[in-house]
mmCIF file of the C-alpha atoms, coordinates in Angstrom:
data_MODEL
# 
_entry.id   MODEL 
# 
loop_
_atom_site.group_PDB 
_atom_site.id 
_atom_site.type_symbol 
_atom_site.label_atom_id 
_atom_site.label_alt_id 
_atom_site.label_comp_id 
_atom_site.label_asym_id 
_atom_site.label_entity_id 
_atom_site.label_seq_id 
_atom_site.pdbx_PDB_ins_code 
_atom_site.Cartn_x 
_atom_site.Cartn_y 
_atom_site.Cartn_z 
_atom_site.occupancy 
_atom_site.B_iso_or_equiv 
_atom_site.pdbx_formal_charge 
_atom_site.auth_seq_id 
_atom_site.auth_comp_id 
_atom_site.auth_asym_id 
_atom_site.auth_atom_id 
_atom_site.pdbx_PDB_model_num 
ATOM 1   C CA . MET A 1 1   ? 0.011   -0.005  0.005   1.00 0.00 ? 1   MET A CA 1 
ATOM 2   C CA . ILE A 1 2   ? 1.286   3.395   -0.949  1.00 0.00 ? 2   ILE A CA 1 
ATOM 3   C CA . PHE A 1 3   ? 0.681   6.332   1.456   1.00 0.00 ? 3   PHE A CA 1 
ATOM 4   C CA . ALA A 1 4   ? 0.236   10.002  0.654   1.00 0.00 ? 4   ALA A CA 1 
ATOM 5   C CA . PRO A 1 5   ? -0.172  13.155  2.761   1.00 0.00 ? 5   PRO A CA 1 
ATOM 6   C CA . ALA A 1 6   ? -3.668  13.336  4.283   1.00 0.00 ? 6   ALA A CA 1 
ATOM 7   C CA . PRO A 1 7   ? -5.713  16.459  4.936   1.00 0.00 ? 7   PRO A CA 1 
ATOM 8   C CA . GLY A 1 8   ? -6.258  15.467  8.589   1.00 0.00 ? 8   GLY A CA 1 
ATOM 9   C CA . ARG A 1 9   ? -4.454  13.740  11.445  1.00 0.00 ? 9   ARG A CA 1 
ATOM 10  C CA . VAL A 1 10  ? -5.132  10.690  13.543  1.00 0.00 ? 10  VAL A CA 1 
ATOM 11  C CA . PRO A 1 11  ? -3.893  10.498  17.162  1.00 0.00 ? 11  PRO A CA 1 
ATOM 12  C CA . ALA A 1 12  ? -0.521  8.842   17.526  1.00 0.00 ? 12  ALA A CA 1 
ATOM 13  C CA . GLY A 1 13  ? -0.622  5.050   17.648  1.00 0.00 ? 13  GLY A CA 1 
ATOM 14  C CA . GLN A 1 14  ? -4.099  4.810   16.178  1.00 0.00 ? 14  GLN A CA 1 
ATOM 15  C CA . ARG A 1 15  ? -5.210  3.711   12.731  1.00 0.00 ? 15  ARG A CA 1 
ATOM 16  C CA . LEU A 1 16  ? -8.607  4.187   11.052  1.00 0.00 ? 16  LEU A CA 1 
ATOM 17  C CA . TYR A 1 17  ? -10.037 2.048   8.279   1.00 0.00 ? 17  TYR A CA 1 
ATOM 18  C CA . ALA A 1 18  ? -13.061 3.695   6.643   1.00 0.00 ? 18  ALA A CA 1 
ATOM 19  C CA . ILE A 1 19  ? -15.152 1.882   4.024   1.00 0.00 ? 19  ILE A CA 1 
ATOM 20  C CA . GLY A 1 20  ? -17.519 3.620   1.562   1.00 0.00 ? 20  GLY A CA 1 
ATOM 21  C CA . ASP A 1 21  ? -20.909 2.522   0.303   1.00 0.00 ? 21  ASP A CA 1 
ATOM 22  C CA . ILE A 1 22  ? -21.276 -1.269  0.207   1.00 0.00 ? 22  ILE A CA 1 
ATOM 23  C CA . HIS A 1 23  ? -24.694 -1.708  -1.392  1.00 0.00 ? 23  HIS A CA 1 
ATOM 24  C CA . GLY A 1 24  ? -25.098 -5.422  -1.199  1.00 0.00 ? 24  GLY A CA 1 
ATOM 25  C CA . CYS A 1 25  ? -21.577 -6.397  -2.183  1.00 0.00 ? 25  CYS A CA 1 
ATOM 26  C CA . ALA A 1 26  ? -21.206 -9.024  0.541   1.00 0.00 ? 26  ALA A CA 1 
ATOM 27  C CA . GLU A 1 27  ? -18.418 -11.116 -1.047  1.00 0.00 ? 27  GLU A CA 1 
ATOM 28  C CA . ARG A 1 28  ? -16.277 -8.070  -1.790  1.00 0.00 ? 28  ARG A CA 1 
ATOM 29  C CA . LEU A 1 29  ? -16.823 -6.738  1.740   1.00 0.00 ? 29  LEU A CA 1 
ATOM 30  C CA . ARG A 1 30  ? -15.655 -9.988  3.312   1.00 0.00 ? 30  ARG A CA 1 
ATOM 31  C CA . ALA A 1 31  ? -12.561 -9.911  0.973   1.00 0.00 ? 31  ALA A CA 1 
ATOM 32  C CA . LEU A 1 32  ? -11.813 -6.317  1.964   1.00 0.00 ? 32  LEU A CA 1 
ATOM 33  C CA . HIS A 1 33  ? -12.174 -7.104  5.621   1.00 0.00 ? 33  HIS A CA 1 
ATOM 34  C CA . GLY A 1 34  ? -9.615  -9.849  5.008   1.00 0.00 ? 34  GLY A CA 1 
ATOM 35  C CA . ARG A 1 35  ? -7.180  -7.382  3.542   1.00 0.00 ? 35  ARG A CA 1 
ATOM 36  C CA . ILE A 1 36  ? -7.729  -5.122  6.505   1.00 0.00 ? 36  ILE A CA 1 
ATOM 37  C CA . ALA A 1 37  ? -7.011  -7.960  8.851   1.00 0.00 ? 37  ALA A CA 1 
ATOM 38  C CA . ALA A 1 38  ? -3.842  -8.806  7.010   1.00 0.00 ? 38  ALA A CA 1 
ATOM 39  C CA . ASP A 1 39  ? -2.641  -5.187  7.137   1.00 0.00 ? 39  ASP A CA 1 
ATOM 40  C CA . LEU A 1 40  ? -3.421  -4.962  10.827  1.00 0.00 ? 40  LEU A CA 1 
ATOM 41  C CA . ALA A 1 41  ? -1.583  -8.180  11.561  1.00 0.00 ? 41  ALA A CA 1 
ATOM 42  C CA . ALA A 1 42  ? 1.473   -6.985  9.578   1.00 0.00 ? 42  ALA A CA 1 
ATOM 43  C CA . ARG A 1 43  ? 1.422   -3.520  11.131  1.00 0.00 ? 43  ARG A CA 1 
ATOM 44  C CA . PRO A 1 44  ? -0.201  -3.724  14.593  1.00 0.00 ? 44  PRO A CA 1 
ATOM 45  C CA . ALA A 1 45  ? -1.960  -0.603  15.842  1.00 0.00 ? 45  ALA A CA 1 
ATOM 46  C CA . GLN A 1 46  ? -4.928  0.538   17.940  1.00 0.00 ? 46  GLN A CA 1 
ATOM 47  C CA . ALA A 1 47  ? -7.489  0.369   15.087  1.00 0.00 ? 47  ALA A CA 1 
ATOM 48  C CA . VAL A 1 48  ? -11.039 1.318   14.400  1.00 0.00 ? 48  VAL A CA 1 
ATOM 49  C CA . LEU A 1 49  ? -13.015 0.101   11.382  1.00 0.00 ? 49  LEU A CA 1 
ATOM 50  C CA . ILE A 1 50  ? -15.717 2.568   10.223  1.00 0.00 ? 50  ILE A CA 1 
ATOM 51  C CA . HIS A 1 51  ? -18.413 1.664   7.731   1.00 0.00 ? 51  HIS A CA 1 
ATOM 52  C CA . LEU A 1 52  ? -20.009 4.770   6.237   1.00 0.00 ? 52  LEU A CA 1 
ATOM 53  C CA . GLY A 1 53  ? -23.495 3.296   5.601   1.00 0.00 ? 53  GLY A CA 1 
ATOM 54  C CA . ASP A 1 54  ? -25.600 2.137   2.678   1.00 0.00 ? 54  ASP A CA 1 
ATOM 55  C CA . TYR A 1 55  ? -25.278 -1.582  3.295   1.00 0.00 ? 55  TYR A CA 1 
ATOM 56  C CA . VAL A 1 56  ? -28.464 -2.515  1.427   1.00 0.00 ? 56  VAL A CA 1 
ATOM 57  C CA . ASP A 1 57  ? -30.127 -2.010  -1.999  1.00 0.00 ? 57  ASP A CA 1 
ATOM 58  C CA . LYS A 1 58  ? -28.730 -2.086  -5.544  1.00 0.00 ? 58  LYS A CA 1 
ATOM 59  C CA . GLY A 1 59  ? -26.147 -4.856  -5.225  1.00 0.00 ? 59  GLY A CA 1 
ATOM 60  C CA . PRO A 1 60  ? -26.525 -8.638  -5.274  1.00 0.00 ? 60  PRO A CA 1 
ATOM 61  C CA . ASP A 1 61  ? -26.525 -9.626  -1.578  1.00 0.00 ? 61  ASP A CA 1 
ATOM 62  C CA . PRO A 1 62  ? -27.746 -7.051  0.941   1.00 0.00 ? 62  PRO A CA 1 
ATOM 63  C CA . ALA A 1 63  ? -28.928 -9.864  3.230   1.00 0.00 ? 63  ALA A CA 1 
ATOM 64  C CA . GLY A 1 64  ? -25.454 -11.223 3.232   1.00 0.00 ? 64  GLY A CA 1 
ATOM 65  C CA . VAL A 1 65  ? -23.895 -7.905  4.092   1.00 0.00 ? 65  VAL A CA 1 
ATOM 66  C CA . LEU A 1 66  ? -26.184 -7.447  7.093   1.00 0.00 ? 66  LEU A CA 1 
ATOM 67  C CA . ALA A 1 67  ? -25.672 -10.992 8.255   1.00 0.00 ? 67  ALA A CA 1 
ATOM 68  C CA . HIS A 1 68  ? -21.948 -10.492 8.168   1.00 0.00 ? 68  HIS A CA 1 
ATOM 69  C CA . LEU A 1 69  ? -22.042 -7.198  10.065  1.00 0.00 ? 69  LEU A CA 1 
ATOM 70  C CA . VAL A 1 70  ? -24.727 -8.216  12.610  1.00 0.00 ? 70  VAL A CA 1 
ATOM 71  C CA . ALA A 1 71  ? -22.559 -11.234 13.559  1.00 0.00 ? 71  ALA A CA 1 
ATOM 72  C CA . GLY A 1 72  ? -20.010 -8.941  15.286  1.00 0.00 ? 72  GLY A CA 1 
ATOM 73  C CA . ASP A 1 73  ? -16.690 -7.197  14.701  1.00 0.00 ? 73  ASP A CA 1 
ATOM 74  C CA . PRO A 1 74  ? -15.601 -8.492  11.317  1.00 0.00 ? 74  PRO A CA 1 
ATOM 75  C CA . VAL A 1 75  ? -11.899 -7.792  11.737  1.00 0.00 ? 75  VAL A CA 1 
ATOM 76  C CA . PRO A 1 76  ? -10.196 -9.338  14.791  1.00 0.00 ? 76  PRO A CA 1 
ATOM 77  C CA . GLY A 1 77  ? -8.633  -6.841  17.092  1.00 0.00 ? 77  GLY A CA 1 
ATOM 78  C CA . CYS A 1 78  ? -10.358 -3.937  15.409  1.00 0.00 ? 78  CYS A CA 1 
ATOM 79  C CA . ALA A 1 79  ? -13.263 -2.014  17.010  1.00 0.00 ? 79  ALA A CA 1 
ATOM 80  C CA . THR A 1 80  ? -16.130 -1.437  14.566  1.00 0.00 ? 80  THR A CA 1 
ATOM 81  C CA . VAL A 1 81  ? -18.402 1.554   14.020  1.00 0.00 ? 81  VAL A CA 1 
ATOM 82  C CA . SER A 1 82  ? -21.114 1.192   11.425  1.00 0.00 ? 82  SER A CA 1 
ATOM 83  C CA . LEU A 1 83  ? -22.937 4.402   10.532  1.00 0.00 ? 83  LEU A CA 1 
ATOM 84  C CA . ALA A 1 84  ? -26.461 4.798   9.084   1.00 0.00 ? 84  ALA A CA 1 
ATOM 85  C CA . GLY A 1 85  ? -26.971 5.741   5.430   1.00 0.00 ? 85  GLY A CA 1 
ATOM 86  C CA . ASN A 1 86  ? -30.036 7.007   3.641   1.00 0.00 ? 86  ASN A CA 1 
ATOM 87  C CA . HIS A 1 87  ? -30.764 3.568   2.234   1.00 0.00 ? 87  HIS A CA 1 
ATOM 88  C CA . GLU A 1 88  ? -31.050 2.101   5.726   1.00 0.00 ? 88  GLU A CA 1 
ATOM 89  C CA . HIS A 1 89  ? -33.606 4.787   6.572   1.00 0.00 ? 89  HIS A CA 1 
ATOM 90  C CA . LEU A 1 90  ? -35.542 3.991   3.350   1.00 0.00 ? 90  LEU A CA 1 
ATOM 91  C CA . LEU A 1 91  ? -35.557 0.278   4.217   1.00 0.00 ? 91  LEU A CA 1 
ATOM 92  C CA . LEU A 1 92  ? -36.812 0.842   7.765   1.00 0.00 ? 92  LEU A CA 1 
ATOM 93  C CA . GLY A 1 93  ? -39.401 3.290   6.509   1.00 0.00 ? 93  GLY A CA 1 
ATOM 94  C CA . ALA A 1 94  ? -40.592 0.792   3.908   1.00 0.00 ? 94  ALA A CA 1 
ATOM 95  C CA . LEU A 1 95  ? -40.883 -2.003  6.483   1.00 0.00 ? 95  LEU A CA 1 
ATOM 96  C CA . ALA A 1 96  ? -42.998 0.378   8.584   1.00 0.00 ? 96  ALA A CA 1 
ATOM 97  C CA . GLY A 1 97  ? -45.228 1.094   5.589   1.00 0.00 ? 97  GLY A CA 1 
ATOM 98  C CA . GLU A 1 98  ? -44.388 4.790   5.260   1.00 0.00 ? 98  GLU A CA 1 
ATOM 99  C CA . PRO A 1 99  ? -45.673 5.709   1.735   1.00 0.00 ? 99  PRO A CA 1 
ATOM 100 C CA . LEU A 1 100 ? -42.857 8.085   0.751   1.00 0.00 ? 100 LEU A CA 1 
ATOM 101 C CA . ALA A 1 101 ? -40.113 5.743   2.037   1.00 0.00 ? 101 ALA A CA 1 
ATOM 102 C CA . LEU A 1 102 ? -41.813 2.865   0.279   1.00 0.00 ? 102 LEU A CA 1 
ATOM 103 C CA . ALA A 1 103 ? -41.867 4.551   -3.117  1.00 0.00 ? 103 ALA A CA 1 
ATOM 104 C CA . ASP A 1 104 ? -38.222 5.631   -2.878  1.00 0.00 ? 104 ASP A CA 1 
ATOM 105 C CA . PHE A 1 105 ? -37.087 2.242   -1.497  1.00 0.00 ? 105 PHE A CA 1 
ATOM 106 C CA . LEU A 1 106 ? -38.579 0.414   -4.484  1.00 0.00 ? 106 LEU A CA 1 
ATOM 107 C CA . ALA A 1 107 ? -37.264 2.991   -7.025  1.00 0.00 ? 107 ALA A CA 1 
ATOM 108 C CA . TRP A 1 108 ? -33.640 3.156   -5.640  1.00 0.00 ? 108 TRP A CA 1 
ATOM 109 C CA . GLY A 1 109 ? -32.608 -0.467  -5.333  1.00 0.00 ? 109 GLY A CA 1 
ATOM 110 C CA . GLY A 1 110 ? -34.944 -1.945  -2.740  1.00 0.00 ? 110 GLY A CA 1 
ATOM 111 C CA . ARG A 1 111 ? -36.091 -4.731  -5.001  1.00 0.00 ? 111 ARG A CA 1 
ATOM 112 C CA . GLU A 1 112 ? -32.548 -6.201  -4.840  1.00 0.00 ? 112 GLU A CA 1 
ATOM 113 C CA . THR A 1 113 ? -32.806 -6.137  -0.998  1.00 0.00 ? 113 THR A CA 1 
ATOM 114 C CA . LEU A 1 114 ? -36.165 -7.898  -1.050  1.00 0.00 ? 114 LEU A CA 1 
ATOM 115 C CA . ALA A 1 115 ? -34.858 -10.509 -3.503  1.00 0.00 ? 115 ALA A CA 1 
ATOM 116 C CA . SER A 1 116 ? -31.805 -11.220 -1.324  1.00 0.00 ? 116 SER A CA 1 
ATOM 117 C CA . TYR A 1 117 ? -34.193 -12.043 1.554   1.00 0.00 ? 117 TYR A CA 1 
ATOM 118 C CA . GLY A 1 118 ? -36.441 -14.127 -0.730  1.00 0.00 ? 118 GLY A CA 1 
ATOM 119 C CA . MET A 1 119 ? -39.303 -11.627 -0.446  1.00 0.00 ? 119 MET A CA 1 
ATOM 120 C CA . ASP A 1 120 ? -41.812 -10.728 -3.170  1.00 0.00 ? 120 ASP A CA 1 
ATOM 121 C CA . PRO A 1 121 ? -42.013 -7.040  -3.859  1.00 0.00 ? 121 PRO A CA 1 
ATOM 122 C CA . ALA A 1 122 ? -45.691 -7.422  -4.513  1.00 0.00 ? 122 ALA A CA 1 
ATOM 123 C CA . ALA A 1 123 ? -46.281 -8.832  -1.012  1.00 0.00 ? 123 ALA A CA 1 
ATOM 124 C CA . GLY A 1 124 ? -46.218 -5.443  0.600   1.00 0.00 ? 124 GLY A CA 1 
ATOM 125 C CA . PRO A 1 125 ? -44.737 -3.921  3.770   1.00 0.00 ? 125 PRO A CA 1 
ATOM 126 C CA . ALA A 1 126 ? -46.601 -5.987  6.359   1.00 0.00 ? 126 ALA A CA 1 
ATOM 127 C CA . ALA A 1 127 ? -45.418 -9.260  4.765   1.00 0.00 ? 127 ALA A CA 1 
ATOM 128 C CA . TRP A 1 128 ? -41.889 -7.919  4.467   1.00 0.00 ? 128 TRP A CA 1 
ATOM 129 C CA . ALA A 1 129 ? -41.752 -6.764  8.087   1.00 0.00 ? 129 ALA A CA 1 
ATOM 130 C CA . ALA A 1 130 ? -43.051 -10.146 9.261   1.00 0.00 ? 130 ALA A CA 1 
ATOM 131 C CA . ALA A 1 131 ? -40.314 -11.949 7.348   1.00 0.00 ? 131 ALA A CA 1 
ATOM 132 C CA . PHE A 1 132 ? -37.444 -9.626  7.932   1.00 0.00 ? 132 PHE A CA 1 
ATOM 133 C CA . PRO A 1 133 ? -34.942 -10.990 10.491  1.00 0.00 ? 133 PRO A CA 1 
ATOM 134 C CA . PRO A 1 134 ? -35.555 -9.206  13.816  1.00 0.00 ? 134 PRO A CA 1 
ATOM 135 C CA . ALA A 1 135 ? -31.758 -9.106  14.559  1.00 0.00 ? 135 ALA A CA 1 
ATOM 136 C CA . HIS A 1 136 ? -31.122 -7.343  11.289  1.00 0.00 ? 136 HIS A CA 1 
ATOM 137 C CA . ARG A 1 137 ? -33.847 -4.768  11.903  1.00 0.00 ? 137 ARG A CA 1 
ATOM 138 C CA . ASP A 1 138 ? -32.632 -4.157  15.506  1.00 0.00 ? 138 ASP A CA 1 
ATOM 139 C CA . TRP A 1 139 ? -29.057 -3.590  14.191  1.00 0.00 ? 139 TRP A CA 1 
ATOM 140 C CA . LEU A 1 140 ? -30.223 -1.159  11.509  1.00 0.00 ? 140 LEU A CA 1 
ATOM 141 C CA . GLU A 1 141 ? -32.273 0.850   14.076  1.00 0.00 ? 141 GLU A CA 1 
ATOM 142 C CA . GLN A 1 142 ? -29.257 1.258   16.318  1.00 0.00 ? 142 GLN A CA 1 
ATOM 143 C CA . ARG A 1 143 ? -26.878 2.719   13.735  1.00 0.00 ? 143 ARG A CA 1 
ATOM 144 C CA . PRO A 1 144 ? -25.370 6.081   14.795  1.00 0.00 ? 144 PRO A CA 1 
ATOM 145 C CA . LEU A 1 145 ? -25.241 9.001   12.300  1.00 0.00 ? 145 LEU A CA 1 
ATOM 146 C CA . THR A 1 146 ? -21.742 10.244  13.002  1.00 0.00 ? 146 THR A CA 1 
ATOM 147 C CA . HIS A 1 147 ? -18.388 9.399   14.557  1.00 0.00 ? 147 HIS A CA 1 
ATOM 148 C CA . ARG A 1 148 ? -15.350 11.587  15.277  1.00 0.00 ? 148 ARG A CA 1 
ATOM 149 C CA . ILE A 1 149 ? -11.775 10.655  15.829  1.00 0.00 ? 149 ILE A CA 1 
ATOM 150 C CA . GLY A 1 150 ? -8.875  13.119  15.846  1.00 0.00 ? 150 GLY A CA 1 
ATOM 151 C CA . GLY A 1 151 ? -9.165  15.534  12.927  1.00 0.00 ? 151 GLY A CA 1 
ATOM 152 C CA . TYR A 1 152 ? -11.778 13.432  11.146  1.00 0.00 ? 152 TYR A CA 1 
ATOM 153 C CA . PHE A 1 153 ? -15.562 13.501  11.208  1.00 0.00 ? 153 PHE A CA 1 
ATOM 154 C CA . PHE A 1 154 ? -17.406 10.584  9.715   1.00 0.00 ? 154 PHE A CA 1 
ATOM 155 C CA . ALA A 1 155 ? -20.937 10.858  8.217   1.00 0.00 ? 155 ALA A CA 1 
ATOM 156 C CA . HIS A 1 156 ? -22.640 9.036   5.390   1.00 0.00 ? 156 HIS A CA 1 
ATOM 157 C CA . ALA A 1 157 ? -23.278 11.968  3.094   1.00 0.00 ? 157 ALA A CA 1 
ATOM 158 C CA . GLY A 1 158 ? -21.497 14.960  4.640   1.00 0.00 ? 158 GLY A CA 1 
ATOM 159 C CA . ILE A 1 159 ? -22.446 18.064  6.585   1.00 0.00 ? 159 ILE A CA 1 
ATOM 160 C CA . ARG A 1 160 ? -24.200 21.429  6.023   1.00 0.00 ? 160 ARG A CA 1 
ATOM 161 C CA . PRO A 1 161 ? -21.396 24.006  5.665   1.00 0.00 ? 161 PRO A CA 1 
ATOM 162 C CA . GLY A 1 162 ? -21.605 26.785  8.244   1.00 0.00 ? 162 GLY A CA 1 
ATOM 163 C CA . ILE A 1 163 ? -23.553 24.742  10.803  1.00 0.00 ? 163 ILE A CA 1 
ATOM 164 C CA . ALA A 1 164 ? -21.930 23.453  13.931  1.00 0.00 ? 164 ALA A CA 1 
ATOM 165 C CA . LEU A 1 165 ? -21.291 19.731  13.925  1.00 0.00 ? 165 LEU A CA 1 
ATOM 166 C CA . HIS A 1 166 ? -23.579 19.133  16.954  1.00 0.00 ? 166 HIS A CA 1 
ATOM 167 C CA . ASP A 1 167 ? -26.383 21.047  15.164  1.00 0.00 ? 167 ASP A CA 1 
ATOM 168 C CA . GLN A 1 168 ? -26.356 19.107  11.861  1.00 0.00 ? 168 GLN A CA 1 
ATOM 169 C CA . ASP A 1 169 ? -29.711 17.952  10.586  1.00 0.00 ? 169 ASP A CA 1 
ATOM 170 C CA . PRO A 1 170 ? -29.882 14.136  10.328  1.00 0.00 ? 170 PRO A CA 1 
ATOM 171 C CA . ARG A 1 171 ? -31.321 14.543  6.804   1.00 0.00 ? 171 ARG A CA 1 
ATOM 172 C CA . ASP A 1 172 ? -28.146 16.380  5.737   1.00 0.00 ? 172 ASP A CA 1 
ATOM 173 C CA . LEU A 1 173 ? -25.869 13.811  7.418   1.00 0.00 ? 173 LEU A CA 1 
ATOM 174 C CA . THR A 1 174 ? -27.452 11.059  5.351   1.00 0.00 ? 174 THR A CA 1 
ATOM 175 C CA . GLY A 1 175 ? -28.487 12.908  2.151   1.00 0.00 ? 175 GLY A CA 1 
ATOM 176 C CA . ILE A 1 176 ? -26.753 16.168  1.447   1.00 0.00 ? 176 ILE A CA 1 
ATOM 177 C CA . ARG A 1 177 ? -24.904 16.512  -1.861  1.00 0.00 ? 177 ARG A CA 1 
ATOM 178 C CA . GLN A 1 178 ? -23.916 19.598  -3.861  1.00 0.00 ? 178 GLN A CA 1 
ATOM 179 C CA . SER A 1 179 ? -23.771 22.318  -1.196  1.00 0.00 ? 179 SER A CA 1 
ATOM 180 C CA . PHE A 1 180 ? -21.402 20.140  0.787   1.00 0.00 ? 180 PHE A CA 1 
ATOM 181 C CA . LEU A 1 181 ? -19.420 18.729  -2.157  1.00 0.00 ? 181 LEU A CA 1 
ATOM 182 C CA . ALA A 1 182 ? -18.871 22.151  -3.675  1.00 0.00 ? 182 ALA A CA 1 
ATOM 183 C CA . SER A 1 183 ? -17.857 23.823  -0.411  1.00 0.00 ? 183 SER A CA 1 
ATOM 184 C CA . GLU A 1 184 ? -14.191 24.823  0.050   1.00 0.00 ? 184 GLU A CA 1 
ATOM 185 C CA . ALA A 1 185 ? -14.892 25.920  3.671   1.00 0.00 ? 185 ALA A CA 1 
ATOM 186 C CA . ASP A 1 186 ? -12.753 24.892  6.567   1.00 0.00 ? 186 ASP A CA 1 
ATOM 187 C CA . HIS A 1 187 ? -15.199 22.753  8.606   1.00 0.00 ? 187 HIS A CA 1 
ATOM 188 C CA . GLY A 1 188 ? -12.826 22.445  11.534  1.00 0.00 ? 188 GLY A CA 1 
ATOM 189 C CA . VAL A 1 189 ? -12.578 18.740  10.666  1.00 0.00 ? 189 VAL A CA 1 
ATOM 190 C CA . VAL A 1 190 ? -11.996 16.711  7.536   1.00 0.00 ? 190 VAL A CA 1 
ATOM 191 C CA . VAL A 1 191 ? -15.310 15.078  6.721   1.00 0.00 ? 191 VAL A CA 1 
ATOM 192 C CA . VAL A 1 192 ? -15.043 11.461  5.563   1.00 0.00 ? 192 VAL A CA 1 
ATOM 193 C CA . HIS A 1 193 ? -18.169 10.410  3.652   1.00 0.00 ? 193 HIS A CA 1 
ATOM 194 C CA . GLY A 1 194 ? -19.760 8.257   1.034   1.00 0.00 ? 194 GLY A CA 1 
ATOM 195 C CA . HIS A 1 195 ? -23.185 8.717   -0.662  1.00 0.00 ? 195 HIS A CA 1 
ATOM 196 C CA . THR A 1 196 ? -22.090 10.503  -3.886  1.00 0.00 ? 196 THR A CA 1 
ATOM 197 C CA . ALA A 1 197 ? -20.301 8.045   -6.190  1.00 0.00 ? 197 ALA A CA 1 
ATOM 198 C CA . ALA A 1 198 ? -17.097 8.986   -8.085  1.00 0.00 ? 198 ALA A CA 1 
ATOM 199 C CA . LEU A 1 199 ? -14.722 6.959   -10.232 1.00 0.00 ? 199 LEU A CA 1 
ATOM 200 C CA . ASN A 1 200 ? -11.966 7.191   -7.602  1.00 0.00 ? 200 ASN A CA 1 
ATOM 201 C CA . VAL A 1 201 ? -11.542 8.164   -3.954  1.00 0.00 ? 201 VAL A CA 1 
ATOM 202 C CA . THR A 1 202 ? -11.801 11.911  -3.668  1.00 0.00 ? 202 THR A CA 1 
ATOM 203 C CA . ILE A 1 203 ? -9.359  13.715  -1.391  1.00 0.00 ? 203 ILE A CA 1 
ATOM 204 C CA . ARG A 1 204 ? -9.825  17.437  -0.783  1.00 0.00 ? 204 ARG A CA 1 
ATOM 205 C CA . ALA A 1 205 ? -8.585  19.791  1.901   1.00 0.00 ? 205 ALA A CA 1 
ATOM 206 C CA . ASN A 1 206 ? -11.894 19.535  3.773   1.00 0.00 ? 206 ASN A CA 1 
ATOM 207 C CA . ARG A 1 207 ? -13.282 16.111  2.836   1.00 0.00 ? 207 ARG A CA 1 
ATOM 208 C CA . ILE A 1 208 ? -12.562 12.548  1.710   1.00 0.00 ? 208 ILE A CA 1 
ATOM 209 C CA . GLY A 1 209 ? -15.154 10.804  -0.474  1.00 0.00 ? 209 GLY A CA 1 
ATOM 210 C CA . LEU A 1 210 ? -15.162 7.006   -0.438  1.00 0.00 ? 210 LEU A CA 1 
ATOM 211 C CA . ASP A 1 211 ? -18.206 5.976   -2.512  1.00 0.00 ? 211 ASP A CA 1 
ATOM 212 C CA . THR A 1 212 ? -16.691 4.502   -5.707  1.00 0.00 ? 212 THR A CA 1 
ATOM 213 C CA . ALA A 1 213 ? -19.829 2.696   -6.909  1.00 0.00 ? 213 ALA A CA 1 
ATOM 214 C CA . ALA A 1 214 ? -18.953 -0.815  -5.877  1.00 0.00 ? 214 ALA A CA 1 
ATOM 215 C CA . TRP A 1 215 ? -22.415 -2.137  -6.762  1.00 0.00 ? 215 TRP A CA 1 
ATOM 216 C CA . SER A 1 216 ? -22.027 -1.118  -10.481 1.00 0.00 ? 216 SER A CA 1 
ATOM 217 C CA . GLY A 1 217 ? -18.526 -2.319  -11.088 1.00 0.00 ? 217 GLY A CA 1 
ATOM 218 C CA . GLY A 1 218 ? -16.415 0.210   -9.278  1.00 0.00 ? 218 GLY A CA 1 
ATOM 219 C CA . ALA A 1 219 ? -14.023 -0.500  -6.400  1.00 0.00 ? 219 ALA A CA 1 
ATOM 220 C CA . LEU A 1 220 ? -15.170 -1.064  -2.781  1.00 0.00 ? 220 LEU A CA 1 
ATOM 221 C CA . SER A 1 221 ? -12.837 1.509   -1.295  1.00 0.00 ? 221 SER A CA 1 
ATOM 222 C CA . CYS A 1 222 ? -11.278 1.757   2.102   1.00 0.00 ? 222 CYS A CA 1 
ATOM 223 C CA . ALA A 1 223 ? -9.221  4.645   3.366   1.00 0.00 ? 223 ALA A CA 1 
ATOM 224 C CA . VAL A 1 224 ? -6.379  3.815   5.752   1.00 0.00 ? 224 VAL A CA 1 
ATOM 225 C CA . LEU A 1 225 ? -5.799  6.809   7.930   1.00 0.00 ? 225 LEU A CA 1 
ATOM 226 C CA . GLU A 1 226 ? -2.835  7.027   10.329  1.00 0.00 ? 226 GLU A CA 1 
ATOM 227 C CA . ASP A 1 227 ? -0.814  9.938   11.641  1.00 0.00 ? 227 ASP A CA 1 
ATOM 228 C CA . ASP A 1 228 ? -0.975  12.567  8.832   1.00 0.00 ? 228 ASP A CA 1 
ATOM 229 C CA . ARG A 1 229 ? -1.147  10.145  5.884   1.00 0.00 ? 229 ARG A CA 1 
ATOM 230 C CA . ILE A 1 230 ? -3.709  8.143   3.865   1.00 0.00 ? 230 ILE A CA 1 
ATOM 231 C CA . GLY A 1 231 ? -3.489  4.825   1.978   1.00 0.00 ? 231 GLY A CA 1 
ATOM 232 C CA . ILE A 1 232 ? -6.138  3.079   -0.013  1.00 0.00 ? 232 ILE A CA 1 
ATOM 233 C CA . LEU A 1 233 ? -7.280  -0.569  0.058   1.00 0.00 ? 233 LEU A CA 1 
ATOM 234 C CA . ALA A 1 234 ? -9.834  -1.862  -2.382  1.00 0.00 ? 234 ALA A CA 1 
ATOM 235 C CA . GLY A 1 235 ? -12.093 -4.874  -2.556  1.00 0.00 ? 235 GLY A CA 1 
# 
């Protein structure tokens, strides 16, 4: 792995592994976790693994992704933080029968999630909710929106520029795009996010974007952050 200067800093002795949008790519996620485990074994450190959300929809095996993550910390010796993304909120809303969430869930990849659980899209929310594994639903409902370590702030989509971190709207944390992406403001932290896909990992002075469209053929990208440098692992 080749390291480059990073826009933020991690406390001495610590290492962060941050993975972008997974979208049902269970096999690739397991392979990437294996690469992280190998890196950590070769270069021991106090490590935290952070998933940036969007575990479900679009890709081939959302059920497999959730089963893998619900089972516990997937990398031995590495604490795990798994954030909520907008697609988790859509899934939970669809299971609850919320009309707007239901429409967006089915339009934005939810059919692949239902198929991975062996569910008929025509069966409707009540049938889906009855068949959905309770442990998976509980895990989804418990996902935090943000995490902060050192000079980095992690959120699925980003933040609203000019608003204090503790005052951010949950809808922005999971859904903001252009006003955040176009901002060159100093947020006081470097925001590490997914949500908006790009061909490659995006590194700016105020943000790092890790959604590289794994579900549609791009890489499943992981930023390795330590001291004041960044490396990239891909699955």
